[in-house]
N, CA, C and O atoms as CSV, one atom per row, in Angstrom:
chain,resi,resn,atom,element,x,y,z
A,1,MET,N,N,0.844,-1.166,0.000
A,1,MET,CA,C,0.000,0.000,0.000
A,1,MET,C,C,0.891,1.231,0.000
A,1,MET,O,O,1.959,1.233,0.612
A,2,ASN,N,N,0.450,2.278,-0.687
A,2,ASN,CA,C,1.215,3.513,-0.799
A,2,ASN,C,C,0.374,4.676,-0.311
A,2,ASN,O,O,-0.855,4.624,-0.325
A,3,VAL,N,N,1.060,5.734,0.124
A,3,VAL,CA,C,0.348,6.855,0.730
A,3,VAL,C,C,0.884,8.182,0.219
A,3,VAL,O,O,2.083,8.354,-0.002
A,4,LEU,N,N,-0.041,9.109,0.041
A,4,LEU,CA,C,0.269,10.514,-0.209
A,4,LEU,C,C,-0.138,11.253,1.055
A,4,LEU,O,O,-1.280,11.149,1.500
A,5,ARG,N,N,0.796,12.001,1.632
A,5,ARG,CA,C,0.489,12.810,2.818
A,5,ARG,C,C,0.705,14.271,2.478
A,5,ARG,O,O,1.664,14.633,1.796
A,6,VAL,N,N,-0.201,15.099,2.964
A,6,VAL,CA,C,-0.113,16.540,2.764
A,6,VAL,C,C,-0.257,17.191,4.135
A,6,VAL,O,O,-1.251,16.976,4.829
A,7,GLY,N,N,0.738,17.988,4.524
A,7,GLY,CA,C,0.735,18.650,5.825
A,7,GLY,C,C,0.563,20.142,5.679
A,7,GLY,O,O,1.180,20.783,4.829
A,8,TYR,N,N,-0.295,20.680,6.531
A,8,TYR,CA,C,-0.586,22.119,6.558
A,8,TYR,C,C,-0.049,22.678,7.863
A,8,TYR,O,O,-0.546,22.342,8.938
A,9,LYS,N,N,0.977,23.542,7.773
A,9,LYS,CA,C,1.666,24.048,8.952
A,9,LYS,C,C,0.757,24.883,9.843
A,9,LYS,O,O,-0.181,25.532,9.381
A,10,SER,N,N,1.065,24.844,11.128
A,10,SER,CA,C,0.346,25.646,12.116
A,10,SER,C,C,0.699,27.119,11.956
A,10,SER,O,O,1.720,27.471,11.365
A,11,GLY,N,N,-0.163,27.963,12.492
A,11,GLY,CA,C,0.088,29.400,12.476
A,11,GLY,C,C,-0.289,30.075,11.178
A,11,GLY,O,O,0.018,31.250,10.982
A,12,VAL,N,N,-0.949,29.354,10.287
A,12,VAL,CA,C,-1.342,29.879,8.988
A,12,VAL,C,C,-2.844,29.661,8.835
A,12,VAL,O,O,-3.363,28.627,9.255
A,13,ARG,N,N,-3.552,30.628,8.237
A,13,ARG,CA,C,-5.004,30.498,8.068
A,13,ARG,C,C,-5.347,29.194,7.368
A,13,ARG,O,O,-4.772,28.853,6.334
A,14,PHE,N,N,-6.295,28.472,7.954
A,14,PHE,CA,C,-6.795,27.233,7.378
A,14,PHE,C,C,-8.303,27.228,7.592
A,14,PHE,O,O,-8.769,27.209,8.731
A,15,ASP,N,N,-9.071,27.245,6.499
A,15,ASP,CA,C,-10.530,27.273,6.555
A,15,ASP,C,C,-11.043,25.827,6.514
A,15,ASP,O,O,-11.166,25.225,5.448
A,16,HIS,N,N,-11.333,25.295,7.689
A,16,HIS,CA,C,-11.756,23.898,7.798
A,16,HIS,C,C,-13.059,23.631,7.053
A,16,HIS,O,O,-13.204,22.588,6.416
A,17,ALA,N,N,-14.004,24.560,7.128
A,17,ALA,CA,C,-15.305,24.360,6.474
A,17,ALA,C,C,-15.134,24.255,4.961
A,17,ALA,O,O,-15.711,23.366,4.336
A,18,TYR,N,N,-14.352,25.147,4.370
A,18,TYR,CA,C,-14.116,25.099,2.920
A,18,TYR,C,C,-13.385,23.813,2.545
A,18,TYR,O,O,-13.733,23.155,1.565
A,19,TYR,N,N,-12.382,23.464,3.325
A,19,TYR,CA,C,-11.585,22.272,3.048
A,19,TYR,C,C,-12.473,21.030,2.982
A,19,TYR,O,O,-12.355,20.218,2.064
A,20,LYS,N,N,-13.361,20.894,3.966
A,20,LYS,CA,C,-14.226,19.715,4.023
A,20,LYS,C,C,-15.314,19.732,2.954
A,20,LYS,O,O,-15.615,18.700,2.354
A,21,SER,N,N,-15.901,20.898,2.716
A,21,SER,CA,C,-17.052,20.951,1.809
A,21,SER,C,C,-16.683,21.085,0.339
A,21,SER,O,O,-17.449,20.657,-0.525
A,22,ARG,N,N,-15.528,21.669,0.036
A,22,ARG,CA,C,-15.179,21.927,-1.362
A,22,ARG,C,C,-13.895,21.228,-1.814
A,22,ARG,O,O,-13.872,20.571,-2.855
A,23,HIS,N,N,-12.818,21.378,-1.018
A,23,HIS,CA,C,-11.522,20.869,-1.483
A,23,HIS,C,C,-11.457,19.346,-1.483
A,23,HIS,O,O,-11.022,18.750,-2.468
A,24,LEU,N,N,-11.882,18.708,-0.392
A,24,LEU,CA,C,-11.807,17.248,-0.340
A,24,LEU,C,C,-12.642,16.582,-1.431
A,24,LEU,O,O,-12.170,15.622,-2.041
A,25,PRO,N,N,-13.872,17.052,-1.707
A,25,PRO,CA,C,-14.614,16.455,-2.830
A,25,PRO,C,C,-13.913,16.660,-4.177
A,25,PRO,O,O,-13.931,15.764,-5.021
A,26,LEU,N,N,-13.301,17.817,-4.386
A,26,LEU,CA,C,-12.567,18.065,-5.632
A,26,LEU,C,C,-11.407,17.081,-5.757
A,26,LEU,O,O,-11.241,16.437,-6.792
A,27,ALA,N,N,-10.608,16.969,-4.700
A,27,ALA,CA,C,-9.465,16.049,-4.731
A,27,ALA,C,C,-9.934,14.609,-4.938
A,27,ALA,O,O,-9.310,13.851,-5.680
A,28,GLY,N,N,-11.022,14.237,-4.288
A,28,GLY,CA,C,-11.550,12.881,-4.432
A,28,GLY,C,C,-12.006,12.578,-5.847
A,28,GLY,O,O,-11.812,11.468,-6.342
A,29,SER,N,N,-12.611,13.564,-6.499
A,29,SER,CA,C,-13.090,13.331,-7.863
A,29,SER,C,C,-11.942,13.153,-8.849
A,29,SER,O,O,-12.110,12.503,-9.880
A,30,ILE,N,N,-10.792,13.717,-8.548
A,30,ILE,CA,C,-9.637,13.639,-9.438
A,30,ILE,C,C,-8.759,12.430,-9.099
A,30,ILE,O,O,-8.324,11.706,-9.995
A,31,MET,N,N,-8.504,12.221,-7.829
A,31,MET,CA,C,-7.582,11.148,-7.422
A,31,MET,C,C,-8.268,9.803,-7.210
A,31,MET,O,O,-7.648,8.755,-7.388
A,32,GLY,N,N,-9.526,9.827,-6.834
A,32,GLY,CA,C,-10.258,8.598,-6.539
A,32,GLY,C,C,-10.189,7.541,-7.619
A,32,GLY,O,O,-9.972,6.371,-7.303
A,33,PRO,N,N,-10.368,7.905,-8.895
A,33,PRO,CA,C,-10.329,6.898,-9.960
A,33,PRO,C,C,-8.970,6.204,-10.137
A,33,PRO,O,O,-8.869,5.221,-10.871
A,34,HIS,N,N,-7.933,6.708,-9.471
A,34,HIS,CA,C,-6.595,6.123,-9.610
A,34,HIS,C,C,-6.280,5.095,-8.528
A,34,HIS,O,O,-5.124,4.705,-8.366
A,35,GLY,N,N,-7.288,4.656,-7.790
A,35,GLY,CA,C,-7.069,3.575,-6.835
A,35,GLY,C,C,-6.978,3.984,-5.381
A,35,GLY,O,O,-6.364,3.272,-4.586
A,36,VAL,N,N,-7.573,5.114,-5.006
A,36,VAL,CA,C,-7.594,5.492,-3.597
A,36,VAL,C,C,-8.441,4.471,-2.835
A,36,VAL,O,O,-9.576,4.188,-3.218
A,37,THR,N,N,-7.884,3.924,-1.761
A,37,THR,CA,C,-8.611,2.935,-0.970
A,37,THR,C,C,-9.129,3.509,0.343
A,37,THR,O,O,-10.096,2.995,0.905
A,38,ASN,N,N,-8.500,4.563,0.832
A,38,ASN,CA,C,-8.901,5.173,2.094
A,38,ASN,C,C,-8.325,6.578,2.179
A,38,ASN,O,O,-7.274,6.866,1.606
A,39,VAL,N,N,-9.021,7.447,2.895
A,39,VAL,CA,C,-8.570,8.824,3.119
A,39,VAL,C,C,-8.725,9.138,4.596
A,39,VAL,O,O,-9.711,8.749,5.222
A,40,GLU,N,N,-7.740,9.848,5.154
A,40,GLU,CA,C,-7.794,10.303,6.547
A,40,GLU,C,C,-7.419,11.771,6.603
A,40,GLU,O,O,-6.568,12.241,5.848
A,41,VAL,N,N,-8.066,12.486,7.505
A,41,VAL,CA,C,-7.690,13.860,7.807
A,41,VAL,C,C,-7.530,13.934,9.317
A,41,VAL,O,O,-8.469,13.650,10.060
A,42,ALA,N,N,-6.345,14.316,9.770
A,42,ALA,CA,C,-6.071,14.457,11.199
A,42,ALA,C,C,-5.862,15.933,11.511
A,42,ALA,O,O,-5.141,16.634,10.800
A,43,THR,N,N,-6.504,16.397,12.586
A,43,THR,CA,C,-6.321,17.754,13.085
A,43,THR,C,C,-5.575,17.644,14.401
A,43,THR,O,O,-5.988,16.904,15.294
A,44,PHE,N,N,-4.478,18.378,14.525
A,44,PHE,CA,C,-3.600,18.239,15.681
A,44,PHE,C,C,-3.816,19.339,16.713
A,44,PHE,O,O,-4.102,20.488,16.374
A,45,ALA,N,N,-3.675,18.962,17.966
A,45,ALA,CA,C,-3.800,19.872,19.101
A,45,ALA,C,C,-2.398,20.187,19.636
A,45,ALA,O,O,-1.425,19.532,19.261
A,46,PRO,N,N,-2.302,21.184,20.506
A,46,PRO,CA,C,-0.999,21.452,21.131
A,46,PRO,C,C,-0.478,20.218,21.861
A,46,PRO,O,O,-1.251,19.377,22.318
A,47,GLY,N,N,0.843,20.126,21.961
A,47,GLY,CA,C,1.486,19.011,22.641
A,47,GLY,C,C,1.312,19.094,24.151
A,47,GLY,O,O,0.728,20.054,24.654
A,48,PRO,N,N,1.811,18.101,24.879
A,48,PRO,CA,C,1.678,18.074,26.339
A,48,PRO,C,C,2.257,19.312,27.025
A,48,PRO,O,O,1.805,19.707,28.100
A,49,ASP,N,N,3.261,19.915,26.391
A,49,ASP,CA,C,3.871,21.116,26.968
A,49,ASP,C,C,3.144,22.397,26.545
A,49,ASP,O,O,3.556,23.494,26.922
A,50,GLY,N,N,2.062,22.264,25.762
A,50,GLY,CA,C,1.293,23.420,25.316
A,50,GLY,C,C,1.795,24.034,24.029
A,50,GLY,O,O,1.181,24.965,23.507
A,51,ALA,N,N,2.908,23.527,23.504
A,51,ALA,CA,C,3.463,24.080,22.273
A,51,ALA,C,C,2.583,23.709,21.075
A,51,ALA,O,O,2.029,22.613,21.002
A,52,ALA,N,N,2.476,24.645,20.153
A,52,ALA,CA,C,1.705,24.390,18.931
A,52,ALA,C,C,2.360,23.269,18.134
A,52,ALA,O,O,3.586,23.189,18.070
A,53,PRO,N,N,1.556,22.406,17.527
A,53,PRO,CA,C,2.138,21.355,16.691
A,53,PRO,C,C,2.736,21.973,15.428
A,53,PRO,O,O,2.347,23.066,15.016
A,54,THR,N,N,3.671,21.271,14.827
A,54,THR,CA,C,4.266,21.757,13.579
A,54,THR,C,C,3.211,21.868,12.492
A,54,THR,O,O,3.206,22.827,11.719
A,55,TYR,N,N,2.314,20.884,12.432
A,55,TYR,CA,C,1.245,20.870,11.437
A,55,TYR,C,C,-0.097,20.912,12.146
A,55,TYR,O,O,-0.303,20.234,13.153
A,56,GLN,N,N,-1.012,21.719,11.607
A,56,GLN,CA,C,-2.353,21.790,12.176
A,56,GLN,C,C,-3.278,20.736,11.581
A,56,GLN,O,O,-4.203,20.271,12.246
A,57,VAL,N,N,-3.029,20.359,10.326
A,57,VAL,CA,C,-3.835,19.351,9.639
A,57,VAL,C,C,-2.912,18.486,8.801
A,57,VAL,O,O,-1.959,18.977,8.195
A,58,MET,N,N,-3.211,17.169,8.775
A,58,MET,CA,C,-2.475,16.234,7.929
A,58,MET,C,C,-3.496,15.399,7.152
A,58,MET,O,O,-4.364,14.753,7.739
A,59,PHE,N,N,-3.377,15.426,5.839
A,59,PHE,CA,C,-4.230,14.641,4.950
A,59,PHE,C,C,-3.439,13.427,4.501
A,59,PHE,O,O,-2.258,13.543,4.173
A,60,SER,N,N,-4.080,12.252,4.483
A,60,SER,CA,C,-3.454,11.028,3.987
A,60,SER,C,C,-4.412,10.346,3.023
A,60,SER,O,O,-5.579,10.130,3.349
A,61,ALA,N,N,-3.920,10.008,1.836
A,61,ALA,CA,C,-4.687,9.235,0.858
A,61,ALA,C,C,-3.897,7.968,0.581
A,61,ALA,O,O,-2.729,8.024,0.196
A,62,TYR,N,N,-4.540,6.828,0.778
A,62,TYR,CA,C,-3.906,5.528,0.592
A,62,TYR,C,C,-4.303,4.955,-0.761
A,62,TYR,O,O,-5.465,5.021,-1.163
A,63,PHE,N,N,-3.322,4.395,-1.452
A,63,PHE,CA,C,-3.513,3.831,-2.785
A,63,PHE,C,C,-3.136,2.361,-2.766
A,63,PHE,O,O,-2.240,1.950,-2.028
A,64,SER,N,N,-3.818,1.576,-3.574
A,64,SER,CA,C,-3.553,0.135,-3.625
A,64,SER,C,C,-2.222,-0.185,-4.291
A,64,SER,O,O,-1.682,-1.274,-4.097
A,65,SER,N,N,-1.677,0.761,-5.084
A,65,SER,CA,C,-0.402,0.503,-5.759
A,65,SER,C,C,0.386,1.790,-5.945
A,65,SER,O,O,-0.170,2.888,-5.955
A,66,ALA,N,N,1.697,1.626,-6.090
A,66,ALA,CA,C,2.564,2.771,-6.372
A,66,ALA,C,C,2.229,3.373,-7.728
A,66,ALA,O,O,2.290,4.591,-7.898
A,67,SER,N,N,1.877,2.530,-8.695
A,67,SER,CA,C,1.548,3.051,-10.029
A,67,SER,C,C,0.257,3.874,-9.990
A,67,SER,O,O,0.134,4.860,-10.716
A,68,GLY,N,N,-0.700,3.479,-9.153
A,68,GLY,CA,C,-1.926,4.261,-9.007
A,68,GLY,C,C,-1.653,5.621,-8.399
A,68,GLY,O,O,-2.206,6.630,-8.837
A,69,LEU,N,N,-0.804,5.646,-7.394
A,69,LEU,CA,C,-0.428,6.916,-6.769
A,69,LEU,C,C,0.284,7.816,-7.764
A,69,LEU,O,O,-0.020,9.005,-7.854
A,70,GLN,N,N,1.226,7.261,-8.510
A,70,GLN,CA,C,1.940,8.058,-9.514
A,70,GLN,C,C,0.990,8.561,-10.608
A,70,GLN,O,O,1.128,9.688,-11.084
A,71,ALA,N,N,0.028,7.721,-11.002
A,71,ALA,CA,C,-0.955,8.147,-12.001
A,71,ALA,C,C,-1.800,9.296,-11.465
A,71,ALA,O,O,-2.115,10.235,-12.196
A,72,ALA,N,N,-2.166,9.222,-10.186
A,72,ALA,CA,C,-2.947,10.308,-9.584
A,72,ALA,C,C,-2.152,11.609,-9.576
A,72,ALA,O,O,-2.683,12.671,-9.901
A,73,LEU,N,N,-0.867,11.522,-9.201
A,73,LEU,CA,C,-0.038,12.725,-9.160
A,73,LEU,C,C,0.255,13.285,-10.546
A,73,LEU,O,O,0.545,14.472,-10.691
A,74,SER,N,N,0.179,12.431,-11.562
A,74,SER,CA,C,0.444,12.862,-12.941
A,74,SER,C,C,-0.820,13.299,-13.675
A,74,SER,O,O,-0.746,13.804,-14.795
A,75,ASP,N,N,-1.970,13.107,-13.051
A,75,ASP,CA,C,-3.228,13.476,-13.697
A,75,ASP,C,C,-3.208,14.969,-14.041
A,75,ASP,O,O,-2.860,15.787,-13.189
A,76,PRO,N,N,-3.571,15.332,-15.261
A,76,PRO,CA,C,-3.555,16.748,-15.648
A,76,PRO,C,C,-4.435,17.632,-14.762
A,76,PRO,O,O,-4.204,18.837,-14.666
A,77,ARG,N,N,-5.429,17.047,-14.123
A,77,ARG,CA,C,-6.335,17.835,-13.288
A,77,ARG,C,C,-5.778,18.111,-11.892
A,77,ARG,O,O,-6.423,18.808,-11.108
A,78,VAL,N,N,-4.597,17.582,-11.562
A,78,VAL,CA,C,-3.983,17.881,-10.271
A,78,VAL,C,C,-3.764,19.388,-10.137
A,78,VAL,O,O,-3.772,19.912,-9.024
A,79,ALA,N,N,-3.571,20.081,-11.240
A,79,ALA,CA,C,-3.412,21.540,-11.205
A,79,ALA,C,C,-4.646,22.203,-10.582
A,79,ALA,O,O,-4.523,23.240,-9.931
A,80,GLU,N,N,-5.826,21.620,-10.773
A,80,GLU,CA,C,-7.048,22.156,-10.154
A,80,GLU,C,C,-6.981,22.037,-8.641
A,80,GLU,O,O,-7.392,22.944,-7.917
A,81,ILE,N,N,-6.457,20.907,-8.168
A,81,ILE,CA,C,-6.338,20.700,-6.720
A,81,ILE,C,C,-5.381,21.744,-6.140
A,81,ILE,O,O,-5.696,22.404,-5.150
A,82,MET,N,N,-4.217,21.885,-6.762
A,82,MET,CA,C,-3.228,22.838,-6.260
A,82,MET,C,C,-3.727,24.274,-6.376
A,82,MET,O,O,-3.446,25.100,-5.507
A,83,GLY,N,N,-4.458,24.576,-7.431
A,83,GLY,CA,C,-5.003,25.919,-7.620
A,83,GLY,C,C,-6.071,26.274,-6.606
A,83,GLY,O,O,-6.352,27.453,-6.392
A,84,ASP,N,N,-6.667,25.282,-5.981
A,84,ASP,CA,C,-7.711,25.511,-4.987
A,84,ASP,C,C,-7.148,25.799,-3.596
A,84,ASP,O,O,-7.864,26.327,-2.746
A,85,VAL,N,N,-5.894,25.468,-3.350
A,85,VAL,CA,C,-5.301,25.609,-2.016
A,85,VAL,C,C,-5.456,27.022,-1.453
A,85,VAL,O,O,-5.821,27.147,-0.284
A,86,PRO,N,N,-5.201,28.102,-2.216
A,86,PRO,CA,C,-5.329,29.449,-1.635
A,86,PRO,C,C,-6.740,29.788,-1.143
A,86,PRO,O,O,-6.916,30.752,-0.399
A,87,ASN,N,N,-7.734,29.015,-1.547
A,87,ASN,CA,C,-9.098,29.266,-1.077
A,87,ASN,C,C,-9.293,28.870,0.388
A,87,ASN,O,O,-10.254,29.306,1.021
A,88,TYR,N,N,-8.385,28.045,0.932
A,88,TYR,CA,C,-8.549,27.635,2.325
A,88,TYR,C,C,-7.279,27.703,3.162
A,88,TYR,O,O,-7.345,27.574,4.384
A,89,PHE,N,N,-6.111,27.905,2.526
A,89,PHE,CA,C,-4.847,27.879,3.267
A,89,PHE,C,C,-3.922,28.957,2.737
A,89,PHE,O,O,-3.713,29.070,1.529
A,90,ASP,N,N,-3.366,29.756,3.652
A,90,ASP,CA,C,-2.455,30.838,3.267
A,90,ASP,C,C,-1.002,30.395,3.367
A,90,ASP,O,O,-0.204,31.026,4.059
A,91,GLY,N,N,-0.669,29.340,2.696
A,91,GLY,CA,C,0.701,28.841,2.697
A,91,GLY,C,C,0.844,27.784,1.633
A,91,GLY,O,O,-0.072,27.540,0.849
A,92,ARG,N,N,1.999,27.164,1.615
A,92,ARG,CA,C,2.252,26.070,0.681
A,92,ARG,C,C,2.320,24.783,1.491
A,92,ARG,O,O,3.173,24.654,2.369
A,93,PRO,N,N,1.437,23.830,1.212
A,93,PRO,CA,C,1.471,22.580,1.979
A,93,PRO,C,C,2.722,21.756,1.659
A,93,PRO,O,O,3.267,21.822,0.557
A,94,ASP,N,N,3.154,20.988,2.645
A,94,ASP,CA,C,4.247,20.036,2.449
A,94,ASP,C,C,3.642,18.709,2.017
A,94,ASP,O,O,2.565,18.337,2.484
A,95,MET,N,N,4.329,17.989,1.126
A,95,MET,CA,C,3.811,16.723,0.610
A,95,MET,C,C,4.870,15.639,0.708
A,95,MET,O,O,6.061,15.881,0.512
A,96,TRP,N,N,4.393,14.422,1.022
A,96,TRP,CA,C,5.251,13.252,1.088
A,96,TRP,C,C,4.569,12.104,0.365
A,96,TRP,O,O,3.344,11.985,0.384
A,97,VAL,N,N,5.363,11.268,-0.268
A,97,VAL,CA,C,4.875,10.048,-0.916
A,97,VAL,C,C,5.665,8.897,-0.299
A,97,VAL,O,O,6.890,8.964,-0.199
A,98,GLY,N,N,4.966,7.843,0.114
A,98,GLY,CA,C,5.666,6.732,0.743
A,98,GLY,C,C,4.940,5.419,0.621
A,98,GLY,O,O,3.832,5.331,0.091
A,99,GLU,N,N,5.597,4.408,1.126
A,99,GLU,CA,C,5.033,3.062,1.165
A,99,GLU,C,C,4.693,2.731,2.610
A,99,GLU,O,O,5.496,2.972,3.511
A,100,VAL,N,N,3.515,2.184,2.830
A,100,VAL,CA,C,3.073,1.810,4.168
A,100,VAL,C,C,3.526,0.379,4.425
A,100,VAL,O,O,3.228,-0.523,3.643
A,101,THR,N,N,4.248,0.175,5.529
A,101,THR,CA,C,4.685,-1.170,5.908
A,101,THR,C,C,4.259,-1.433,7.342
A,101,THR,O,O,3.981,-0.503,8.098
A,102,SER,N,N,4.212,-2.680,7.702
A,102,SER,CA,C,3.893,-3.069,9.075
A,102,SER,C,C,5.170,-3.093,9.890
A,102,SER,O,O,6.249,-3.280,9.328
A,103,PRO,N,N,5.080,-2.907,11.203
A,103,PRO,CA,C,6.279,-3.026,12.036
A,103,PRO,C,C,6.929,-4.402,11.817
A,103,PRO,O,O,6.242,-5.421,11.737
A,104,GLY,N,N,8.216,-4.406,11.726
A,104,GLY,CA,C,8.943,-5.650,11.540
A,104,GLY,C,C,9.145,-6.015,10.071
A,104,GLY,O,O,9.859,-6.974,9.775
A,105,ASN,N,N,8.541,-5.284,9.154
A,105,ASN,CA,C,8.737,-5.555,7.718
A,105,ASN,C,C,9.864,-4.730,7.173
A,105,ASN,O,O,10.177,-4.821,5.986
């Protein structure tokens, strides 16, 4: 299984309502056909010491194959997803692509 993670740094405007109602459906309509098996959105709270987390929101999209993930990232409509970011976030999100493994593998 492969994963695309997108992190949105703390301390920057993030419109949760827009993200949930408009951006996630847009991303799903573009990336979903490429083999997305699951999506998670995590919202982070301050740490035990009260310090702000590095990221306020982390998006994860899981794909059944590396080729599906690469096809999603190469889709010409990905520009629509990236072009929508300023509507809910005043920064540039960080992105990671990886393979999900179990402990001990």
